[in-house]
C-alpha positions in Angstrom: -19.2 -13.0 11.2 -17.2 -9.5 10.9 -14.1 -11.8 8.9 -17.1 -13.1 6.1 -17.9 -9.5 5.6 -14.5 -8.2 5.3 -13.9 -10.8 3.0 -16.5 -10.6 1.0 -15.7 -6.4 0.9 -12.0 -7.0 -0.4 -13.2 -9.4 -3.0 -15.7 -7.2 -3.7 -12.7 -4.2 -3.8 -10.5 -6.9 -6.0 -12.6 -7.6 -8.9 -13.8 -3.7 -8.4 -9.9 -3.1 -9.0 -10.2 -5.8 -11.9 -13.5 -4.9 -14.1 -11.7 -1.2 -14.1 -8.4 -2.6 -15.3 -10.4 -4.2 -17.8 -12.9 -2.3 -19.6 -10.7 1.5 -19.1 -7.3 1.1 -18.5 -6.3 -1.6 -21.1 -9.4 -1.4 -23.1 -8.2 0.7 -26.2 -11.8 1.4 -27.7 -13.4 2.6 -24.4 -10.5 4.8 -24.6 -11.9 6.1 -28.3 -15.2 6.8 -27.6 -14.4 9.1 -24.7 -12.0 11.2 -27.2 -12.7 14.7 -27.8 -13.1 16.3 -31.2 -9.3 17.8 -31.7 -8.0 16.1 -29.0 -4.7 13.3 -29.7 -5.3 9.6 -28.4 -2.6 8.2 -26.8 -3.1 4.1 -26.0 -2.0 3.4 -22.7 -1.0 6.9 -21.7 -1.3 6.8 -18.3 1.3 4.4 -18.4 4.3 6.0 -20.2 3.2 9.1 -18.0 3.2 6.2 -14.8 6.9 5.1 -16.4 8.3 8.3 -16.8 7.5 9.2 -12.9 9.2 5.3 -11.7 12.1 6.2 -14.0 12.8 9.5 -12.4 12.2 7.6 -8.4 14.6 5.1 -10.2 16.8 7.7 -10.6 17.0 9.7 -7.7 17.5 6.1 -5.9 20.5 5.8 -8.1 21.7 8.8 -6.8 21.3 8.2 -3.2 23.4 5.1 -3.3 26.3 6.1 -5.4 25.7 9.2 -3.4 26.1 7.5 0.0 28.9 4.9 -0.5 31.3 7.8 -2.6 30.6 9.6 1.0 31.2 6.2 3.5 34.7 5.3 2.2 35.7 8.9 2.1 34.9 9.6 5.3 35.1 5.7 6.1 31.8 5.7 8.0 28.9 3.4 7.2 25.7 5.2 6.4 22.2 3.6 5.5 20.6 5.6 1.4 17.6 5.2 2.8 17.1 8.9 4.3 18.3 10.5 1.3 16.4 8.7 -1.1 13.0 9.3 1.3 14.0 12.9 0.5 14.9 12.6 -2.5 11.5 11.0 -3.6 9.9 13.9 -1.1 11.2 16.3 -3.3 10.4 15.0 -6.6 6.7 14.7 -5.1 6.4 18.5 -4.0 7.7 19.4 -7.8 5.1 17.7 -9.6 2.4 18.9 -7.0 4.2 22.7 -7.6 4.1 21.8 -11.4 0.3 20.7 -10.8 -0.8 24.0 -9.4 1.1 26.3 -12.1 -0.4 24.5 -15.0 -3.1 26.2 -15.0 -1.6 29.6 -14.6 1.3 28.8 -17.1 -2.1 28.4 -19.7 -3.6 31.6 -18.9 -0.2 33.6 -19.1 0.2 31.4 -22.8 -3.0 32.5 -24.0 -3.2 36.2 -22.9 0.1 36.4 -25.9 -2.1 34.8 -28.4 -3.9 37.0 -30.4 -6.0 34.6 -32.5 -8.0 34.2 -29.2 -8.2 30.1 -29.5 -7.7 29.1 -26.1 -10.2 26.4 -27.1 -10.1 26.1 -30.1 -10.6 22.5 -31.6 -8.7 22.7 -34.0 -5.6 20.7 -33.0 -1.4 22.3 -34.5 0.3 19.8 -36.2 3.8 19.6 -35.1 5.0 16.3 -35.0 5.2 17.2 -31.4 3.3 15.0 -29.1 3.0 17.3 -25.7 2.2 20.8 -28.7 0.3 18.5 -30.6 -2.3 18.1 -27.1 -2.1 21.6 -25.9 -0.3 20.3 -22.4 2.7 22.7 -23.5 0.7 26.0 -25.4 1.0 26.3 -28.8 1.9 29.9 -29.5 2.5 30.0 -33.1 2.6 33.9 -33.2 3.0 36.1 -29.9 2.2 39.3 -29.6 0.8 42.5 -27.1 -1.8 42.7 -29.4 -4.7 41.5 -26.0 -2.7 43.8 -23.7 -2.8 47.0 -26.1 -6.8 46.6 -26.1 -6.4 46.4 -22.6 -4.8 49.7 -22.6 -6.6 51.7 -26.4 -8.1 55.1 -25.6 -6.8 55.7 -22.3 -5.8 59.2 -21.3 -3.0 60.2 -18.8 -2.2 63.2 -17.6 1.4 64.5 -16.5 0.6 64.0 -13.4 -0.8 60.8 -13.5 2.2 59.6 -15.1 4.7 61.1 -12.2 2.9 59.3 -10.2 2.8 56.1 -12.2 6.9 56.1 -12.8 6.9 57.2 -9.2 5.0 54.0 -8.0 6.4 51.3 -10.4 10.5 53.0 -9.4 9.2 52.1 -5.6 8.5 48.3 -7.2 11.3 48.2 -8.4 13.7 49.9 -4.9 11.1 46.7 -3.1 12.6 44.2 -5.8 16.0 45.5 -5.1 15.7 45.1 -1.2 14.3 41.9 -1.3 17.2 40.6 -3.8 19.6 42.5 -1.3 18.0 40.7 1.9 18.6 37.4 0.1 22.3 38.0 -0.9 23.1 39.7 2.8 22.8 39.5 6.3 18.9 40.8 7.4 19.6 44.2 8.9 17.2 46.8 10.4 18.0 49.3 7.3 16.4 47.3 4.8 13.5 46.4 7.0 13.2 50.0 7.1 13.6 50.8 3.7 11.8 48.4 2.3 8.9 49.3 4.5 8.9 52.8 3.7 8.9 51.6 -0.4 6.2 49.9 0.0 4.4 52.7 1.4 5.4 54.9 -1.2 4.4 52.3 -3.8 0.7 52.2 -1.8 0.5 55.7 -1.4 1.0 56.6 -5.7 -1.2 53.2 -6.8 -4.0 54.8 -4.4 -3.4 58.3 -5.3 -3.3 57.5 -9.1 -6.7 56.1 -8.5 -8.6 58.2 -6.7 -7.4 60.9 -9.6 -8.6 59.1 -12.8 -11.6 59.4 -13.6 -14.5 57.7 -16.6 -13.1 60.6 -19.1 -10.2 59.0 -19.6 -11.2 56.1 -21.1 -12.2 56.8 -24.6 -11.6 53.3 -26.3 -14.2 51.5 -27.9 -15.2 48.2 -26.5 -16.1 47.3 -23.3 -12.3 46.0 -22.5 -10.8 49.4 -22.5 -12.3 49.9 -19.3 -9.8 47.0 -17.5 -8.2 50.2 -15.8 -10.8 51.9 -14.9 -12.3 48.7 -13.0 -9.0 48.7 -11.3 -9.4 51.9 -10.3 -13.1 51.0 -8.9 -11.8 48.1 -7.1 -8.7 50.2 -5.4 -11.1 52.6 -4.7 -14.0 50.0 -3.1 -11.2 47.7 -1.2 -8.9 50.4 -0.2 -12.3 52.2 1.9 -13.0 48.6 2.5 -9.9 48.0 4.8 -10.3 51.2 6.2 -13.6 51.1 7.4 -12.4 47.4 8.9 -9.5 48.6 10.5 -11.7 51.1 12.0 -14.7 49.0 13.1 -12.7 46.4 14.2 -9.9 48.1 16.1 -13.0 50.1 18.3 -15.1 46.5 18.8 -11.3 44.7 19.8 -10.7 46.9 22.4 -14.0 46.5 24.3 -13.9 43.5 24.5 -10.3 43.3 25.1 -10.4 45.4 27.7 -14.4 46.1 29.4 -14.1 42.7 31.1 -17.5 43.9 33.0 -19.2 44.9 29.9 -22.9 44.1 29.8 -23.3 41.4 26.7 -19.9 41.0 25.6 -19.7 37.2 26.4 -23.0 37.1 24.6 -21.7 38.6 21.5 -19.0 37.4 20.8 -20.6 34.0 20.7 -22.9 35.9 18.2 -19.5 36.6 16.2 -18.7 33.3 16.3 -22.3 32.3 15.2 -22.3 34.6 12.7 -19.2 33.0 10.9 -20.7 30.0 10.4 -23.1 31.1 6.9 -21.5 32.0 4.4 -21.7 35.2 3.1 -24.2 35.1 0.4 -26.6 33.8 2.0 -27.9 37.2 2.8 -27.9 39.0 -0.7 -31.7 38.9 -0.4 -31.4 41.1 2.8 -28.2 43.2 1.3 -29.8 43.6 -1.7 -33.3 44.9 -0.3 -31.4 47.1 2.3 -28.9 48.7 0.0 -32.4 49.5 -2.7 -35.0 50.8 0.7 -31.9 53.2 0.9 -31.2 53.9 -2.8 -27.6 52.8 -2.2 -28.0 50.5 -5.3 -25.2 50.7 -8.2 -23.2 52.9 -5.7 -19.1 52.1 -3.8 -21.2 53.2 -0.4 -23.7 50.6 -0.7 -21.3 47.8 -2.0 -18.6 49.3 0.5 -21.1 48.9 3.3 -22.2 46.1 2.8 -18.6 44.5 2.2 -17.2 46.3 5.9 -20.1 44.3 7.6 -18.1 40.7 6.7 -15.1 41.4 8.4 -16.0 42.6 11.9 -16.6 39.3 13.2 -13.6 37.9 12.2 -12.0 41.3 12.7 -13.0 42.2 16.4 -12.0 38.4 17.4 -8.0 38.4 15.8 -7.5 42.1 17.6 -9.3 41.6 20.8 -6.8 38.3 20.9 -3.6 40.4 19.7 -4.3 42.9 22.5 -5.2 40.1 24.8 -1.5 39.2 24.6 -0.2 42.6 25.2 0.4 43.6 29.1 -2.1 45.8 30.6 0.6 46.6 33.3 1.5 49.6 30.1 -1.7 51.3 30.5 -1.7 50.8 34.0 1.9 52.6 34.2 0.4 55.9 31.5 -3.0 56.5 33.5 -0.8 56.5 37.1 1.1 59.1 35.3 -2.0 61.0 33.8 -2.8 59.5 31.1 -7.2 59.0 30.1 -8.2 56.0 28.5 -8.3 57.3 25.2 -4.9 58.7 25.1 -3.3 55.3 26.5 -5.9 53.9 23.5 -4.5 55.9 21.0 -0.6 56.5 22.2 0.2 52.8 22.9 -2.3 51.2 22.2 -2.0 51.9 18.4 1.1 52.1 17.6 1.9 48.9 19.1 -0.7 47.3 16.9 0.0 48.7 13.7 1.5 45.4 12.5 -2.0 44.2 13.6 -3.9 46.3 11.1 -1.9 46.1 8.5 -3.0 42.9 8.1 -6.7 43.6 8.8 -6.3 45.6 6.2 -4.9 43.5 3.7 -6.6 40.6 4.2 -10.2 42.8 3.4 -8.2 44.2 0.7 -7.4 41.2 -1.1 -10.8 39.6 0.2 -12.3 42.6 -2.1 -10.7 42.6 -5.0 -11.9 39.9 -6.8 -15.4 39.1 -5.5 -17.8 38.6 -8.0 -21.3 37.8 -6.7 -21.9 40.9 -3.8 -20.6 43.4 -6.8 -22.0 41.5 -9.5 -25.4 41.9 -7.4 -24.7 45.9 -6.8 -23.4 47.2 -9.2 -24.7 47.6 -13.0 -23.1 50.3 -14.8 -19.7 49.0 -17.3 -18.2 52.6 -16.1 -18.9 51.4 -12.2 -17.5 47.4 -11.9 -14.9 46.0 -10.1 -12.4 43.8 -11.6 -14.7 40.9 -11.1 -17.3 41.7 -12.7 -15.4 43.0 -16.2 -13.6 39.8 -16.4 -17.2 38.0 -16.1 -18.0 39.9 -19.3 -15.5 38.4 -21.4 -17.0 35.2 -21.3 -20.3 36.1 -22.1 -20.6 37.4 -25.4 -23.3 36.7 -27.5 -21.1 34.7 -30.4 -17.8 34.8 -29.3 -15.7 34.7 -25.8 -12.8 37.0 -25.7 -10.9 34.5 -24.1 -7.5 36.2 -24.9 -8.5 39.5 -23.4 -10.1 38.0 -20.7 -6.4 36.1 -19.9 -4.7 39.2 -20.2 -7.1 40.8 -17.9 -6.8 38.4 -15.5 -2.5 38.8 -15.8 -3.0 42.4 -15.2 -5.5 42.2 -12.6 -3.7 39.6 -10.3 -0.7 41.4 -10.8 -1.3 43.5 -7.6 -2.3 40.9 -5.5 0.2 39.5 -6.0 2.7 42.1 -5.5 0.6 42.9 -2.1 1.7 39.4 -0.9 4.7 39.2 -1.5 5.3 43.4 0.3 3.5 42.1 2.9 4.2 38.9 3.8 5.0 38.7 7.7 2.3 40.9 8.6 0.3 37.8 7.4 1.9 35.3 8.8 2.5 37.5 12.6 -1.5 37.9 12.3 -2.5 34.4 11.9 -0.3 33.9 14.5 -0.6 37.4 16.6 -2.3 36.2 20.4 -1.4 32.4 20.1 0.8 33.0 22.9 -0.1 35.1 26.5 1.6 36.2 28.6 
């Protein structure tokens, strides 16, 4: 009976493949019925793409055979070419995957330099080159910085703000130079020291600049001229949320890690796990009701409080695991010498926990930087929007969507997160693995 069922299922699968090939892959009329206006139709284009990939695989095979034969002749040994071939095919697959992942980024960056706002235009360019006509490669006849200029139009900066911006730029340049030296030279202790100092200087300058900006400095017409104000609002919201998350998780994690006989410790830890099982948007109604009753709608305070509650459970578990990887003998030795528990916590554990605090801060900062759902619910004024809500305003025009400005704002808005990941990537890695090894 099982063989009969397997035979029938195999027959149905083969018939399905045959039907799809006969009615879709090799039926030119089915393609023509599905072609959208302005698109380029290439009969059996999938076959050309598959043939190109197969040609690359054959080139990798030919290279593997020739290279292995040459090395075997020079060194007088018999080595199989198949390991090298499999390695080459793996690299080819990874490069194809990288191109597919970064392809939308290329399209957005290209659209940011297109002043004609034709990201989704139905007009097909007639260049004679298939990939350009099909818009697989972005078509930019007249690239310009017009979209970026619209985002900073009418922005007035005071002299001390210009100095802060230059200081942040120089610090970022120094971080890049140190990163280049780390790749060219042998890693040394001074590289980590100066990279940390420059990153701290850059972060301090950027936050000082964000705090000093005010809505009165944005005098341009149109909502797109408020983009830098939205970035400033996002820095304030995410920065305060990250600091509050560090404060809450530090105290809660220490209590759960060291106070073993704390009443309700185990049920509370289970409750934290239970809370993480539900997505945050399920609490939108309750959050909106509480903020409206407390008169905190359209305020940064209400949004910061709403964001801070989401990191407590995860951050507490992470910091608890990190503290449990630190030997309690350090605290016991300090208490024998006369230190109080508070002094042990502030002077011994907190300095040792600096990498974990940076990880928790960055995790909360990145998570709330581009958050949209809750911010769109709480923030209603144009001058109080964050980056996520502001970007959405470019795509909801009554008569025209500002795709070019949207793309330019997306590129500029993603730069802070890009710099954060590049500068603090070691903290992300160490933070996720902290507490995995116990004494």
